[in-house]
Every structure is written in structure tokens, then in C-alpha cells.
ZAKEFI-250978 format. One line per 3 residues: their letters; for each residue y, z negated, x negated of N, C-alpha, C. Coordinates in steps of 0.05 Angstrom, whole numbers. Example, Ala and Ser with C-alpha at 12.3 -4.5 7.8 and 13.67 -1.06 7.14 Angstrom:
2
as	-114 -156 -264 -90 -156 -246 -66 -156 -264; -45 -142 -257 -21 -143 -273 1 -157 -258
END
This chain:
461
xxx	-24 0 -17 0 0 0 25 0 -18; 41 21 -15 65 23 -33 88 8 -20; 108 1 -37 132 -13 -27 126 -42 -22
xxx	145 -55 -10 142 -83 -4 125 -87 21; 109 -108 22 92 -112 44 107 -121 69; 130 -133 66 146 -141 89 175 -140 81
xxx	192 -136 101 221 -135 95 232 -160 84; 225 -184 94 236 -209 82 228 -212 53; 203 -206 46 194 -209 18 209 -189 1
xxx	214 -165 11 229 -145 -4 257 -155 -10; 270 -167 11 297 -176 7 298 -199 -14; 278 -217 -13 277 -238 -33 274 -227 -61
xxx	257 -207 -64 252 -195 -90 278 -182 -100; 293 -169 -82 318 -156 -91 338 -177 -100; 340 -199 -85 360 -219 -92 353 -234 -118
xxx	328 -233 -126 319 -247 -150 322 -229 -175; 328 -203 -171 331 -185 -194 356 -194 -210; 353 -192 -237 375 -198 -254 393 -173 -256
xxx	419 -176 -256 437 -153 -258 433 -139 -285; 434 -113 -285 430 -98 -310 456 -96 -326; 478 -105 -315 503 -105 -330 518 -130 -324
xxx	538 -137 -340 553 -161 -336 579 -154 -321; 589 -174 -307 615 -171 -294 636 -173 -316; 660 -167 -309 682 -169 -328 685 -197 -337
xxx	684 -216 -319 686 -245 -327 664 -253 -346; 640 -243 -340 617 -250 -358 621 -238 -385; 632 -213 -387 637 -201 -413 658 -219 -428
xxx	678 -227 -414 699 -244 -427 686 -270 -438; 670 -283 -422 656 -307 -431 638 -302 -454; 623 -280 -453 604 -273 -475 619 -268 -501
xxx	642 -254 -499 657 -248 -523 669 -273 -534; 679 -291 -517 690 -316 -527 669 -333 -541; 645 -335 -529 624 -351 -541 615 -339 -568
xxx	613 -312 -569 606 -299 -594 627 -303 -615; 652 -301 -608 674 -304 -628 674 -333 -638; 672 -352 -620 672 -380 -629 648 -387 -646
xxx	624 -376 -639 600 -382 -654 602 -370 -682; 611 -345 -685 613 -333 -711 633 -348 -729; 655 -356 -718 676 -370 -734 668 -398 -740
xxx	654 -412 -722 644 -438 -728 623 -437 -751; 606 -417 -749 586 -414 -770 599 -408 -797; 618 -390 -798 632 -384 -823 647 -408 -833
xxx	659 -423 -815 674 -447 -824 654 -467 -836; 631 -470 -824 611 -488 -835 601 -479 -863; 598 -453 -866 586 -442 -891 606 -442 -914
xxx	632 -437 -908 650 -432 -930 674 -451 -930; 673 -473 -914 695 -492 -914 699 -502 -943; 725 -500 -952 730 -507 -980 729 -537 -987
xxx	725 -554 -967 722 -583 -972 747 -595 -984; 770 -586 -975 795 -599 -982 814 -595 -959; 833 -614 -956 852 -613 -935 874 -593 -943
xxx	879 -573 -927 898 -552 -934 926 -562 -932; 942 -555 -952 970 -565 -953 989 -541 -960; 994 -525 -939 1015 -505 -942 1042 -517 -935
xxx	1063 -501 -937 1090 -511 -931 1091 -520 -902; 1080 -505 -883 1081 -512 -855 1067 -539 -850; 1044 -543 -863 1029 -568 -859 1045 -591 -871
xxx	1058 -587 -893 1074 -608 -905 1097 -616 -887; 1110 -596 -875 1131 -603 -855 1120 -618 -831; 1096 -609 -822 1084 -623 -799 1078 -652 -806
xxx	1069 -657 -830 1063 -685 -838 1089 -701 -839; 1111 -688 -849 1136 -702 -850 1146 -709 -822; 1142 -690 -804 1150 -695 -776 1134 -718 -764
xxx	1108 -718 -769 1090 -738 -757 1095 -766 -769; 1100 -767 -795 1101 -793 -808 1130 -804 -809; 1150 -786 -812 1177 -795 -816 1197 -785 -795
xxx	1188 -767 -777 1206 -755 -758 1226 -736 -769; 1221 -725 -792 1240 -707 -805 1227 -679 -809; 1243 -658 -803 1234 -631 -808 1241 -624 -837
xxx	1224 -633 -855 1229 -632 -883 1203 -634 -898; 1205 -635 -925 1182 -642 -941 1164 -619 -950; 1174 -594 -950 1157 -572 -958 1159 -564 -987
xxx	1176 -578 -1003 1180 -571 -1031 1168 -593 -1049; 1169 -587 -1075 1155 -605 -1095 1169 -631 -1097; 1195 -633 -1090 1210 -658 -1090 1225 -659 -1063
xxx	1232 -683 -1054 1247 -685 -1029 1274 -670 -1031; 1280 -653 -1012 1305 -637 -1012 1321 -640 -987; 1312 -656 -968 1326 -659 -942 1316 -639 -922
xxx	1330 -635 -900 1322 -618 -878 1317 -589 -888; 1299 -575 -874 1291 -549 -883 1288 -530 -858; 1290 -504 -864 1283 -484 -844 1264 -464 -858
xxx	1250 -473 -878 1231 -456 -892 1210 -444 -873; 1202 -460 -853 1183 -451 -833 1196 -454 -805; 1185 -439 -786 1195 -442 -759 1185 -467 -745
xxx	1195 -473 -721 1189 -498 -708 1163 -499 -692; 1152 -476 -685 1129 -476 -667 1104 -488 -679; 1094 -475 -700 1068 -484 -711 1072 -511 -725
xxx	1094 -515 -738 1099 -541 -751 1099 -564 -730; 1112 -558 -707 1112 -578 -686 1084 -584 -675; 1068 -562 -672 1041 -565 -661 1024 -581 -680
xxx	1025 -574 -706 1008 -588 -726 1018 -617 -729; 1044 -622 -725 1055 -649 -727 1042 -667 -705; 1038 -656 -682 1025 -671 -660 997 -679 -669
xxx	983 -660 -681 955 -666 -691 956 -688 -711; 974 -687 -731 976 -707 -752 985 -734 -740; 1002 -734 -720 1011 -759 -708 988 -773 -694
xxx	971 -757 -680 950 -769 -664 925 -776 -682; 920 -760 -702 894 -763 -717 898 -771 -746; 923 -774 -755 927 -779 -783 927 -753 -799
xxx	928 -755 -825 930 -732 -842 905 -726 -858; 882 -737 -850 858 -734 -865 839 -713 -853; 813 -719 -856 792 -700 -849 792 -693 -819
xxx	796 -713 -802 795 -708 -773 817 -688 -765; 841 -692 -776 863 -674 -770 858 -646 -781; 846 -645 -804 839 -618 -816 819 -604 -798
xxx	799 -618 -789 779 -605 -771 792 -596 -745; 811 -612 -735 824 -604 -710 842 -579 -715; 856 -578 -738 872 -555 -744 854 -530 -745
xxx	832 -531 -759 813 -508 -761 802 -502 -733; 795 -523 -718 785 -518 -691 805 -504 -673; 830 -511 -675 851 -497 -660 853 -467 -667
xxx	851 -461 -693 852 -433 -701 828 -418 -691; 804 -430 -692 780 -417 -682 783 -413 -652; 793 -433 -637 796 -431 -608 815 -408 -601
xxx	839 -407 -614 859 -387 -607 849 -359 -614; 836 -356 -637 826 -330 -645 803 -321 -626; 788 -340 -617 766 -333 -598 778 -324 -571
xxx	800 -337 -563 814 -329 -538 825 -301 -541; 836 -294 -565 847 -268 -570 824 -247 -567; 801 -252 -578 779 -234 -575 771 -230 -546
xxx	769 -253 -532 760 -252 -504 780 -239 -486; 806 -239 -494 827 -228 -476 829 -198 -478; 814 -186 -497 818 -157 -501 808 -140 -478
xxx	787 -146 -463 781 -131 -439 803 -133 -418; 816 -156 -416 838 -159 -398 862 -142 -407; 867 -143 -433 889 -127 -444 884 -97 -439
xxx	860 -88 -444 854 -60 -440 860 -51 -411; 852 -67 -392 858 -61 -364 888 -62 -358; 901 -81 -371 930 -85 -366 946 -61 -375
xxx	938 -49 -398 954 -26 -409 942 1 -401; 922 1 -383 912 26 -372 889 38 -387; 877 24 -406 854 34 -420 828 27 -406
xxx	806 42 -410 781 36 -396 770 9 -404; 754 -2 -387 742 -28 -392 724 -28 -416; 709 -5 -420 691 -4 -443 706 -7 -469
xxx	731 2 -470 747 0 -493 754 -29 -500; 761 -44 -479 767 -72 -483 742 -89 -491; 720 -82 -479 695 -96 -486 687 -90 -514
xxx	689 -64 -522 682 -57 -549 699 -70 -570; 726 -70 -565 744 -82 -584 740 -112 -585; 735 -125 -562 730 -153 -561 705 -161 -577
xxx	684 -146 -573 659 -152 -587 663 -148 -617; 676 -126 -625 680 -120 -653 697 -142 -666; 718 -151 -652 735 -172 -663 719 -199 -665
xxx	702 -203 -645 687 -228 -644 666 -229 -667; 652 -208 -671 630 -208 -690 638 -203 -719; 661 -189 -722 671 -183 -749 699 -193 -752
xxx	704 -218 -760 731 -228 -764 747 -211 -783; 773 -209 -778 790 -193 -795 789 -202 -824; 788 -228 -828 787 -240 -855 773 -267 -852
xxx	754 -271 -869 736 -294 -865 750 -321 -868; 772 -322 -885 786 -347 -887 813 -346 -873; 825 -323 -871 852 -321 -859 853 -330 -831
xxx	832 -323 -815 832 -331 -787 827 -361 -782; 812 -373 -800 803 -400 -794 816 -422 -811; 826 -415 -835 835 -436 -852 865 -434 -859
xxx	875 -410 -862 902 -406 -874 923 -395 -855; 916 -389 -830 935 -378 -812 955 -400 -803; 979 -391 -797 999 -409 -786 1006 -401 -757
xxx	1028 -387 -755 1037 -379 -728 1023 -354 -717; 1010 -339 -735 1002 -312 -728 984 -310 -703; 963 -326 -700 946 -322 -676 961 -329 -650
xxx	980 -349 -652 996 -355 -628 1015 -333 -622; 1025 -320 -642 1043 -296 -638 1027 -273 -625; 1002 -271 -632 985 -250 -620 983 -254 -590
xxx	978 -279 -582 977 -285 -553 1003 -279 -539; 1025 -286 -552 1051 -281 -540 1057 -251 -538; 1049 -236 -558 1053 -207 -557 1035 -194 -535
xxx	1011 -205 -532 993 -195 -511 1007 -198 -484; 1018 -221 -479 1032 -226 -453 1056 -208 -450; 1072 -205 -471 1096 -189 -469 1089 -160 -463
xxx	1069 -149 -476 1061 -121 -471 1047 -118 -444; 1032 -138 -436 1019 -136 -409 1040 -134 -387; 1060 -151 -388 1081 -150 -368 1097 -124 -369
xxx	1103 -114 -392 1118 -89 -395 1101 -66 -384; 1075 -66 -389 1058 -45 -380 1055 -46 -349; 1053 -69 -338 1050 -71 -309 1076 -64 -294
xxx	1099 -71 -306 1124 -65 -293 1131 -35 -295; 1122 -22 -316 1130 6 -322 1159 8 -330; 1177 -3 -313 1206 -3 -320 1217 -30 -311
xxx	1234 -41 -329 1246 -67 -323 1267 -64 -301; 1278 -40 -297 1299 -37 -276 1288 -41 -248; 1262 -41 -245 1250 -45 -219 1246 -75 -213
xxx	1252 -92 -233 1248 -121 -230 1275 -134 -224; 1274 -158 -213 1298 -173 -207 1309 -185 -233; 1334 -194 -231 1347 -207 -253 1332 -233 -261
xxx	1322 -247 -241 1306 -271 -247 1281 -265 -263; 1267 -243 -257 1244 -235 -272 1252 -227 -301; 1274 -213 -303 1284 -206 -330 1291 -231 -346
xxx	1303 -251 -333 1309 -275 -347 1284 -290 -356; 1263 -290 -339 1238 -302 -347 1226 -288 -371; 1228 -261 -371 1218 -245 -393 1234 -252 -419
xxx	1260 -257 -416 1276 -266 -439 1266 -292 -450; 1258 -311 -432 1248 -336 -442 1223 -332 -459; 1205 -314 -449 1181 -307 -464 1188 -297 -492
xxx	1207 -279 -494 1214 -268 -520 1228 -289 -537; 1243 -307 -525 1255 -328 -541 1234 -346 -553; 1214 -353 -538 1192 -369 -548 1177 -354 -570
xxx	1172 -328 -566 1158 -312 -585 1174 -310 -612; 1200 -309 -610 1216 -309 -635 1215 -335 -650; 1211 -357 -635 1206 -383 -648 1180 -382 -664
xxx	1160 -369 -652 1134 -368 -664 1133 -349 -688; 1145 -325 -684 1144 -304 -704 1170 -289 -705; 1189 -297 -722 1215 -284 -723 1213 -254 -729
xxx	1192 -245 -742 1188 -217 -748 1185 -200 -723; 1179 -213 -700 1177 -198 -675 1204 -188 -665; 1226 -196 -678 1252 -186 -670 1253 -156 -671
xxx	1241 -144 -691 1242 -114 -693 1225 -101 -671; 1203 -114 -663 1187 -104 -641 1203 -106 -615; 1216 -128 -612 1233 -133 -588 1254 -111 -586
xxx	1267 -105 -608 1288 -84 -608 1276 -56 -602; 1253 -51 -614 1240 -25 -610 1231 -21 -581; 1219 -41 -569 1210 -39 -541 1234 -36 -522
xxx	1255 -50 -529 1280 -48 -512 1290 -19 -513; 1293 -8 -537 1304 19 -540 1286 39 -526; 1260 36 -529 1241 55 -517 1244 54 -486
xxx	1245 30 -475 1246 28 -446 1272 40 -435; 1294 36 -449 1320 46 -440 1320 77 -442; 1311 87 -464 1312 116 -469 1293 132 -450
xxx	1272 119 -441 1253 133 -424 1260 131 -394; 1281 115 -388 1289 113 -360 1316 128 -356; 1314 154 -356 1339 170 -356 1353 167 -329
xxx	1338 167 -307 1351 165 -281 1363 137 -276; 1350 117 -286 1359 89 -281 1366 76 -308; 1377 92 -326 1384 81 -352 1403 58 -352
xxx	1424 59 -335 1444 38 -334 1432 12 -323; 1416 14 -302 1403 -10 -291 1383 -21 -311; 1368 -4 -324 1349 -13 -345 1363 -27 -367
xxx	1386 -16 -376 1401 -28 -398 1411 -56 -390; 1421 -59 -365 1431 -85 -356 1408 -105 -355; 1384 -97 -346 1362 -116 -346 1355 -125 -374
xxx	1355 -106 -393 1349 -113 -420 1371 -130 -433; 1395 -127 -424 1417 -145 -433 1411 -173 -424; 1401 -176 -400 1394 -202 -390 1372 -214 -407
xxx	1352 -198 -413 1329 -207 -429 1339 -217 -457; 1356 -201 -469 1367 -208 -495 1384 -233 -494; 1401 -235 -473 1418 -258 -470 1402 -284 -467
xxx	1382 -283 -450 1366 -307 -446 1350 -314 -471; 1339 -294 -484 1324 -299 -509 1343 -312 -530; 1368 -302 -531 1388 -314 -549 1393 -343 -542
xxx	1395 -349 -516 1399 -377 -508 1375 -395 -516; 1351 -384 -514 1327 -400 -521 1327 -407 -550; 1336 -389 -568 1336 -395 -596 1362 -409 -606
xxx	1381 -412 -588 1406 -424 -596 1403 -453 -606; 1388 -471 -593 1386 -498 -603 1375 -499 -632; 1355 -483 -639 1345 -483 -666 1365 -472 -686
xxx	1380 -451 -677 1401 -440 -694 1423 -460 -699; 1431 -474 -679 1452 -494 -683 1442 -517 -700; 1417 -525 -696 1406 -546 -714 1408 -538 -743
xxx	1400 -513 -749 1401 -503 -777 1430 -503 -787; 1449 -494 -770 1477 -493 -778 1487 -521 -784; 1480 -541 -768 1490 -568 -772 1477 -581 -796
xxx	1450 -579 -798 1436 -594 -819 1435 -579 -845; 1436 -553 -845 1434 -538 -870 1460 -526 -879; 1480 -525 -861 1506 -516 -869 1511 -486 -868
xxx	1494 -471 -854 1498 -442 -854 1483 -429 -830; 1491 -405 -825 1478 -390 -803 1455 -374 -814; 1431 -378 -802 1407 -362 -809 1392 -356 -783
xxx	1375 -335 -785 1359 -328 -762 1331 -341 -766; 1327 -363 -753 1301 -376 -750 1291 -389 -776; 1288 -373 -797 1276 -384 -822 1295 -377 -846
xxx	1293 -394 -867 1311 -391 -889 1298 -379 -914; 1273 -373 -914 1258 -369 -939 1257 -340 -948; 1271 -321 -935 1268 -293 -942 1276 -288 -971
xxx	1297 -301 -981 1305 -297 -1009 1283 -304 -1029; 1270 -327 -1025 1248 -335 -1042 1226 -313 -1042; 1218 -305 -1018 1195 -287 -1016 1202 -259 -1027
xxx	1227 -250 -1022 1234 -223 -1033 1236 -223 -1063; 1247 -244 -1075 1249 -245 -1104 1223 -249 -1118; 1205 -264 -1105 1178 -267 -1117 1163 -241 -1117
xxx	1167 -225 -1096 1152 -200 -1093 1164 -177 -1108; 1188 -180 -1118 1202 -157 -1131 1216 -166 -1156; 1200 -167 -1178 1211 -173 -1204 1193 -161 -1225
xxx	1198 -165 -1250 1184 -151 -1271 1154 -157 -1272; 1146 -180 -1262 1118 -188 -1263 1104 -186 -1237; 1117 -177 -1216 1105 -177 -1189 1084 -156 -1186
xxx	1064 -163 -1169 1045 -144 -1159 1047 -143 -1129; 1033 -124 -1116 1036 -121 -1087 1023 -143 -1071; 1003 -157 -1081 988 -177 -1066 994 -205 -1076
xxx	990 -225 -1059 994 -252 -1067 977 -260 -1090; 952 -252 -1091 934 -259 -1113 944 -248 -1139; 957 -224 -1139 968 -214 -1163 990 -233 -1174
xxx	1006 -243 -1157 1028 -260 -1165 1019 -288 -1173; 997 -297 -1160 986 -322 -1169 975 -320 -1197; 961 -298 -1203 950 -294 -1230 972 -291 -1250
xxx	994 -280 -1242 1017 -276 -1261 1032 -302 -1265; 1026 -323 -1250 1039 -349 -1253 1065 -351 -1238; 1071 -332 -1220 1097 -333 -1207 1099 -356 -1187
xxx	1078 -363 -1174 1079 -386 -1156 1085 -412 -1172; 1070 -416 -1193 1072 -440 -1208 1099 -442 -1222; 1111 -420 -1229 1136 -420 -1245 1161 -416 -1228
xxx	1159 -405 -1204 1183 -398 -1190 1184 -408 -1161; 1162 -417 -1149 1163 -425 -1121 1169 -455 -1119; 1190 -462 -1104 1199 -490 -1102 1179 -509 -1089
xxx	1159 -497 -1074 1139 -515 -1062 1120 -526 -1084; 1120 -513 -1107 1102 -521 -1129 1117 -530 -1154; 1138 -514 -1161 1153 -519 -1185 1175 -540 -1181
xxx	1174 -561 -1196 1193 -583 -1193 1222 -575 -1199; 1225 -559 -1221 1252 -551 -1228 1265 -534 -1206; 1250 -515 -1195 1261 -499 -1173 1267 -516 -1148
xxx	1250 -535 -1143 1255 -553 -1120 1280 -570 -1124; 1285 -578 -1149 1309 -593 -1155 1334 -575 -1152; 1331 -549 -1157 1353 -531 -1153 1359 -528 -1123
xxx	1338 -528 -1107 1342 -527 -1078 1357 -552 -1069; 1350 -575 -1080 1364 -600 -1072 1393 -600 -1081; 1399 -590 -1105 1426 -591 -1115 1444 -569 -1102
xxx	1433 -545 -1097 1448 -523 -1087 1449 -523 -1056; 1428 -534 -1044 1425 -530 -1015 1406 -507 -1010; 1390 -510 -989 1368 -490 -984 1380 -462 -978
xxx	1400 -461 -962 1411 -434 -955 1424 -421 -980; 1440 -436 -995 1452 -425 -1019 1431 -417 -1039; 1410 -433 -1042 1388 -426 -1061 1375 -400 -1053
xxx	1369 -396 -1027 1356 -372 -1018 1375 -348 -1021; 1400 -352 -1016 1419 -330 -1020 1421 -321 -1049; 1419 -341 -1067 1419 -334 -1096 1394 -319 -1104
xxx	1371 -327 -1093 1346 -312 -1099 1347 -284 -1086; 1359 -282 -1062 1362 -256 -1049 1380 -238 -1066; 1401 -249 -1077 1419 -232 -1094 1404 -223 -1119
xxx	1388 -240 -1131 1373 -232 -1155 1353 -210 -1147; 1340 -213 -1124 1321 -192 -1115 1334 -166 -1110; 1357 -166 -1096 1370 -140 -1090 1381 -127 -1116
xxx	1390 -143 -1135 1399 -132 -1160 1376 -119 -1175; 1353 -132 -1175 1329 -120 -1189 1321 -95 -1175; 1321 -95 -1148 1313 -71 -1133 1331 -47 -1139
xxx	1357 -52 -1141 1376 -31 -1148 1372 -19 -1176; 1365 -37 -1194 1362 -28 -1222 1333 -19 -1229; 1314 -24 -1211 1286 -16 -1215 1276 -2 -1190
xxx	1291 18 -1181 1284 31 -1156 1257 44 -1156; 1249 55 -1178 1222 68 -1179 1200 48 -1177; 1202 26 -1192 1182 5 -1190 1181 -8 -1162
xxx	1205 -12 -1150 1206 -22 -1123 1192 -4 -1104; 1196 23 -1107 1183 42 -1090 1153 41 -1093; 1144 38 -1118 1115 36 -1123 1103 11 -1109
xxx	1117 -12 -1112 1107 -36 -1100 1107 -34 -1069; 1128 -22 -1058 1130 -19 -1029 1107 -1 -1019; 1103 22 -1032 1081 39 -1023 1054 25 -1025
xxx	1051 9 -1047 1026 -6 -1050 1022 -26 -1028; 1044 -39 -1020 1042 -59 -998 1037 -46 -971; 1048 -22 -967 1042 -8 -942 1013 -1 -941
xxx	1002 9 -963 974 16 -964 956 -8 -960; 964 -31 -972 947 -55 -970 948 -65 -941; 972 -64 -928 974 -74 -901 955 -59 -883
xxx	953 -33 -886 937 -17 -868 909 -11 -877; 905 -10 -903 878 -3 -914 865 -26 -929; 878 -48 -931 866 -71 -944 870 -72 -974
xxx	866 -95 -985 869 -99 -1014 841 -99 -1026; 836 -79 -1043 809 -75 -1054 802 -94 -1076; 820 -112 -1082 812 -135 -1099 794 -154 -1083
xxx	794 -151 -1057 776 -166 -1039 762 -145 -1021; 742 -131 -1032 729 -109 -1016 715 -119 -991; 709 -145 -989 695 -155 -965 712 -151 -940
xxx	738 -155 -943 756 -150 -919 769 -123 -920; 771 -111 -944 785 -85 -946 771 -63 -930; 745 -63 -930 731 -42 -915 736 -45 -885
xxx	739 -70 -876 745 -75 -847 772 -63 -841; 792 -69 -858 819 -58 -853 819 -28 -853; 806 -16 -873 807 13 -877 793 28 -854
xxx	769 19 -847 754 32 -826 768 29 -799; 778 5 -793 791 0 -768 816 17 -765; 832 19 -787 856 35 -786 850 64 -782
xxx	829 74 -796 821 102 -793 813 108 -764; 797 91 -753 789 95 -725 812 92 -705; 831 74 -712 855 71 -695 872 96 -696
xxx	873 109 -719 888 134 -721 875 155 -703; 849 157 -703 835 175 -685 840 167 -656; 838 141 -651 842 132 -624 870 138 -614
xxx	890 135 -631 917 141 -624 921 171 -616; 909 188 -631 911 217 -625 897 223 -598; 873 211 -594 859 215 -569 873 202 -545
xxx	886 180 -549 901 168 -528 924 186 -519; 937 199 -539 958 218 -533 947 242 -517; 925 252 -527 913 276 -514 903 269 -486
xxx	893 245 -482 881 237 -456 901 227 -436; 926 225 -444 947 217 -425 954 188 -425; 944 172 -444 951 144 -446 976 141 -464
xxx	997 156 -457 1019 158 -475 1038 134 -474; 1040 121 -451 1056 97 -450 1044 75 -466; 1018 72 -464 1004 52 -480 1007 58 -510
xxx	1003 83 -517 1006 91 -545 1034 86 -555; 1054 91 -538 1082 87 -547 1087 57 -552; 1076 39 -535 1080 10 -540 1066 2 -566
xxx	1041 11 -569 1026 4 -594 1040 16 -618; 1050 40 -615 1063 53 -638 1088 39 -646; 1103 28 -627 1127 13 -633 1120 -13 -648
xxx	1098 -25 -639 1088 -49 -653 1080 -42 -682; 1065 -21 -685 1056 -13 -712 1079 -4 -730; 1099 8 -718 1122 17 -734 1141 -5 -742
xxx	1147 -23 -723 1168 -42 -727 1158 -68 -740; 1136 -79 -731 1128 -106 -740 1123 -107 -770; 1110 -88 -783 1104 -91 -811 1127 -87 -830
xxx	1151 -77 -820 1172 -70 -839 1180 -92 -858; 1182 -116 -847 1189 -139 -865 1168 -144 -886; 1143 -141 -878 1121 -147 -896 1116 -126 -917
xxx	1128 -102 -913 1127 -82 -934 1144 -90 -958; 1163 -109 -954 1181 -117 -975 1172 -141 -991; 1153 -156 -980 1144 -181 -993 1114 -179 -1000
xxx	1104 -198 -1015 1077 -197 -1024 1058 -199 -1000; 1035 -186 -1002 1017 -184 -980 999 -209 -978; 996 -218 -953 975 -238 -946 959 -227 -923
xxx	933 -230 -922 917 -219 -900 926 -229 -873; 935 -254 -871 942 -265 -845 967 -251 -833; 983 -237 -849 1006 -223 -838 999 -203 -816
xxx	975 -192 -817 967 -171 -799 955 -183 -773; 950 -209 -772 936 -220 -750 950 -217 -723; 977 -218 -723 992 -218 -698 989 -192 -683
xxx	984 -170 -698 981 -143 -685 954 -131 -688; 935 -146 -700 909 -136 -705 894 -127 -680; 899 -141 -658 885 -134 -633 893 -106 -623
xxx	918 -98 -628 926 -71 -620 912 -50 -636; 908 -56 -661 894 -37 -679 865 -34 -671; 852 -57 -665 824 -57 -657 820 -43 -630
xxx	838 -47 -611 836 -33 -586 838 -3 -589; 857 6 -605 859 35 -610 834 45 -625; 824 29 -644 799 38 -658 776 39 -639
xxx	773 20 -621 751 20 -602 753 45 -584; 778 52 -576 781 75 -559 773 100 -574; 781 102 -600 773 125 -616 743 127 -620
xxx	731 105 -626 702 105 -630 687 112 -604; 696 101 -582 683 106 -557 686 135 -548; 709 146 -551 713 174 -543 697 193 -560
xxx	695 187 -586 678 203 -604 649 201 -596; 641 178 -585 614 175 -576 609 186 -548; 629 197 -536 626 210 -510 634 193 -486
xxx	647 171 -490 655 154 -468 678 168 -453; 680 163 -427 701 177 -411 729 166 -417; 749 184 -416 777 175 -421 788 158 -399
xxx	781 165 -374 790 150 -351 766 138 -337; 761 113 -342 736 101 -332 741 78 -313; 765 78 -300 770 55 -283 750 52 -261
xxx	745 74 -246 726 71 -224 698 66 -233; 690 80 -255 663 76 -265 660 48 -277; 681 39 -291 680 13 -303 679 -9 -282
xxx	696 -5 -261 696 -26 -240 670 -28 -226; 657 -5 -222 630 -5 -210 610 -18 -229; 612 -11 -254 592 -22 -273 596 -51 -278
xxx	621 -61 -274 626 -89 -279 617 -107 -256; 609 -96 -234 599 -112 -212 569 -116 -214; 559 -140 -207 530 -144 -208 516 -126 -187
xxx	491 -120 -192 476 -103 -174 468 -117 -148; 468 -144 -148 461 -159 -124 486 -160 -106; 484 -148 -83 506 -145 -65 506 -168 -44
xxx	530 -175 -35 531 -195 -14 524 -183 12; 520 -199 33 513 -189 59 534 -171 71; 559 -178 67 581 -161 77 582 -134 63
xxx	576 -134 36 576 -109 22 553 -91 31; 530 -104 37 507 -88 46 513 -75 73; 525 -91 91 532 -80 117 552 -57 115
xxx	571 -60 96 591 -38 92 577 -13 82; 558 -17 63 544 7 53 527 20 74; 514 3 91 497 15 112 513 30 133
xxx	538 21 137 554 34 158 566 61 149; 566 66 122 577 91 112 558 114 119; 569 138 126 552 161 131 538 170 107
xxx	513 180 110 498 189 88 508 216 79; 507 222 53 516 249 44 496 270 52; 505 295 56 487 316 64 465 321 44
xxx	442 329 53 419 333 35 421 362 23; 413 363 -2 414 389 -16 386 394 -28; 365 385 -14 339 387 -25 329 416 -26
xx	341 434 -11 332 461 -11 341 476 -36; 360 465 -51 370 479 -75 351 475 -98
END
């Protein structure tokens, strides 16, 4: 006897079948679990067994122990703006609650693992938000989860970068959903300005992305250009208001006007002098950190204390610009090398360089296919991020963590390129939405399917 022996037994058998595919939420959960597991395993295997003490962590300890935004140099120098307030404030809370020892260090690493896992898991959502197929978001999420961009950068040495990635995700999601800001109310534009103000606290380098997205949105709204411009003026005004307290704090305590952070002079001069190389490891080997960075060198830290932090950075900036003018060929060589390292990796560390190079190559293919397939608004947003965000980092020594804030955009484009080369459909919304639902239907869905007319038979063909 073929088929089910009775209708009730057949129905029970159908409801007990496992779905052959995962829902979108299940994919998100699976990607998050995979990302967290891989990073926890790597942290367990390669943890350096010492408490990390970068400038941001030193400021966080000073905040937690003494209530002062200071303490990032080799000797006490007073208030500082060497780092921004977001990550330092966050880590200060950890140090205040748990102390400055092993427990706090494990919490700091755990936060980085958590946030990076969320970034991986959010990529299917991001793909849908910017109009890319679900398979693209799932592929990029899995790739990011299983192959971290850098084995130590994501888990041990990152500062603001993963939090900036989440902020950029939200900013691009809203812009993609709105299509044009002129269609939104002034209140919505003001809320968007708050988001950008917070993002500038996290990553001041996002200012160039902010400007690029604003210009793109205004230029592409020819019919409503004036209204679009006014909405963006609201966004900029509110973002300016959000960063005003920190700006005034720096003016009062440091004695000068700066944008968010004060350390650009130090970083530019360290990266552009007679002994500089394009990567941080080059400059460490050359002794530049030990001899010229005030967080390590006592004499330089004493100069910060005597001159003042802003004056000291301006002096270093002047030395850097003078060297650049008199060594333009060498500066060009270093800049080109830093551009190549940012996108193709530093082959002094081939373990992560091949990840950078392969992902960038696939992202280039993905960008071309996105243009050809009509995902041009998404490509324009990603292109502005790729063009504007790295400009500052082309001028200073390379660190792998600098790419973390925009890495998810590169992986999404790479996943789209790889998927399209493998024959995946360019527009897969309907197919993806159907594939993302479990095969077990509810009673209402079954009744709706049964009420639909059957398609005509073509058995004679």
C-alpha cells in the first residue's frame, strides 16, 4: 500500500519533518554562535597572558580610579584628548566594576568578541536593508564568522572600531530605507543627526564618510535638491550639537580647538620621517615607538607636559609637514604602500594578508556585478565608504584594526561577487524569502494554499 495509511498519520508525519533550510532568524543565530565560538577558541589558544595596556585602556583606568580623563603618557601630563570618549568611557566602567586585573581583561576581550559576533550575525539583515539578496548576507556573515579578519585585532587590540562598524551599519540601513532624506520629517532628520554625532564620538574618521554621503544624497535628488539640502543641514547641525560638549571640554581643559582627538600630529610624524615604514611593525622594529612616542618615551612625555598636549601635537604636525614637503617622493612611496596594505594586507603577516587580498579582489568583482545588476544605490554607498573612510589612514602607519569599521561592507561585496560567479541570482528577494521559511506550514497557510486555483496541466507536452 503506497502513501500514508491514514490522513491523520500522514499529517503527523509531515509536521515531524525537519525543515530543509533555516529561517532568516535561524541563520542569524547560527552565524552569531559560529562567530562567538571561533573567536572564543582563538582567544583561548593565543591569549598572550598579559593585561593589555594601550593608551585608551590607560585613560579608562585613570577615569575608573581617579575620575580623570588622563594618564595615557609615560608620565602624568594632565587632561588629554589623545583618545575619544566612547571606548575609554566604556572600558572605564569595566575597570570601575571589576578592577584593573584579569577579570576586567577577560571582560574587555569578551565585549570585543560579543560585538564582532553581532556584526557577523547582522550581515543578513544588512543585505536585506540595502537591497542585496539574502544569500549574499548569509554568505558574508558565515565568511566573517568562520574567518576573522585578523586573529588578534578583533579580540585583543581593537578599540572603537567594532562599535563604529555597528554605528555605520545603522546609518547606512536608515539611508537605504529612506532612499531620500527629503521624504522624512525634520524630527527624523534630527534623530539621524544624533546618530551621526554619536558615531563621530566613536570614530572621528567617519566625518569624511558623513560628508560623502551627504553630498551624494543631495546631488542625486535633482528635483528635491533644496529640500534634501535643508534636511542634511538639520542632520549636520544636530550632529554638531552632539559633539559640542566634548569640543568645549577640550577647549577649556587643553586650551585649544580640536576635532574630537588631539593625536594626529604624533601619528603623522611617526609615520613620515627618515626611518618610517608603512606598517606599525616596521616602525616598532626601527625603534620609533620607544624613541618618539610619549606613551612610552619619558622625555617626549615630559615635553607634552611642559608644552601642553595641543601645542606638542602641532609641533609634531609641523615637523611632519616639513618632512613631507622636502621628501615628496619618499612620502608618495609610503602612501602608496599604505594604500596597498590597507586593501591587500601586509605580507609581513601572510596569515591575515591573504584574507585581505582575496576579499578585496572578490569585492572588486562584486562591485562591478552590483553595478551591472542594478544595485547601484548600494554600490554608491559602499563606494563612498571605501573612498572616504581610509583617506586618513593612508597618511599614518597601518594597523590591521583600522579596517574593522568598514570590513563588513567589503565582505558583503565579496560575497555578492563570489555568489554571482557561482550562478546565484542577482535579484533573489522572492526566492530568498520563500527559502527562508520552514517547510512546515501553519494551518492558516495550508488553507490559503488549498484555496488557490491549481495551475493548468501541461502533461501533453
